[in-house]
C-alpha positions as CSV (number, residue, x, y, z in Angstrom):
1,M,-2.7,-40.1,-10.3
2,P,-4.9,-36.6,-8.4
3,V,-8.0,-36.1,-9.5
4,F,-7.6,-32.7,-11.4
5,A,-10.0,-29.8,-11.7
6,P,-9.4,-26.8,-13.4
7,N,-9.6,-23.4,-11.5
8,E,-9.0,-20.1,-12.2
9,Y,-5.8,-20.5,-13.2
10,F,-6.0,-23.0,-15.5
11,W,-8.8,-21.2,-17.3
12,K,-6.8,-18.0,-17.8
13,N,-3.5,-20.2,-19.2
14,H,-5.7,-23.1,-21.9
15,W,-9.2,-20.8,-22.5
16,D,-9.5,-17.9,-25.3
17,G,-12.4,-17.2,-23.3
18,K,-14.6,-16.5,-26.8
19,D,-16.3,-19.8,-27.1
20,E,-18.7,-21.2,-23.2
21,S,-19.4,-24.4,-25.2
22,K,-15.2,-25.6,-26.3
23,K,-14.4,-25.4,-22.1
24,W,-15.4,-28.6,-22.1
25,S,-12.4,-29.5,-25.1
26,V,-9.8,-27.8,-23.3
27,F,-10.8,-29.7,-20.2
28,A,-10.2,-33.2,-22.3
29,E,-7.3,-31.7,-24.2
30,A,-5.2,-30.7,-20.8
31,V,-6.7,-34.1,-19.5
32,R,-5.2,-36.4,-22.0
33,E,-2.2,-34.8,-22.2
34,A,-1.5,-35.2,-18.3
35,M,-2.5,-39.2,-19.0
36,A,-0.1,-39.6,-22.2
37,D,3.0,-37.3,-20.0
38,C,2.0,-39.5,-17.1
39,G,2.7,-43.1,-18.3
40,N,5.3,-42.1,-21.3
41,K,3.0,-42.3,-23.7
42,K,3.1,-40.9,-27.0
43,L,-0.3,-39.5,-28.2
44,S,-2.5,-40.4,-31.5
45,N,-5.5,-38.6,-32.9
46,S,-6.9,-42.0,-34.9
47,T,-10.5,-42.9,-34.7
48,L,-11.7,-45.5,-33.0
49,Q,-12.9,-46.3,-37.4
50,D,-9.0,-46.1,-37.5
51,K,-8.2,-48.4,-35.2
52,Q,-11.3,-51.3,-36.6
53,E,-9.6,-50.7,-40.1
54,Y,-6.5,-51.4,-39.0
55,K,-6.8,-54.7,-37.2
56,E,-9.3,-55.8,-39.8
57,L,-6.3,-55.7,-42.3
58,I,-4.0,-57.0,-39.8
59,W,-6.3,-60.0,-38.9
60,G,-8.8,-59.7,-41.2
61,K,-12.4,-60.0,-40.8
62,S,-13.6,-61.9,-37.8
63,K,-16.5,-64.3,-38.3
64,K,-18.6,-62.4,-35.2
65,D,-19.0,-59.6,-38.2
66,D,-20.4,-60.8,-41.1
């Protein structure tokens, strides 16, 4: 994938302009969506803890986790 650098058009169309501290999350979500689209993958909002719990449910707790 090419380098993604947000420009004025991006900010005008994807950010509401209210909270400056939220700009990073708008950028991150746009990149996340582009990567999923390019890779033909579905987006998931699972947390790392969700994934770990699922892994333990399927495979059991590993000895090194004790």
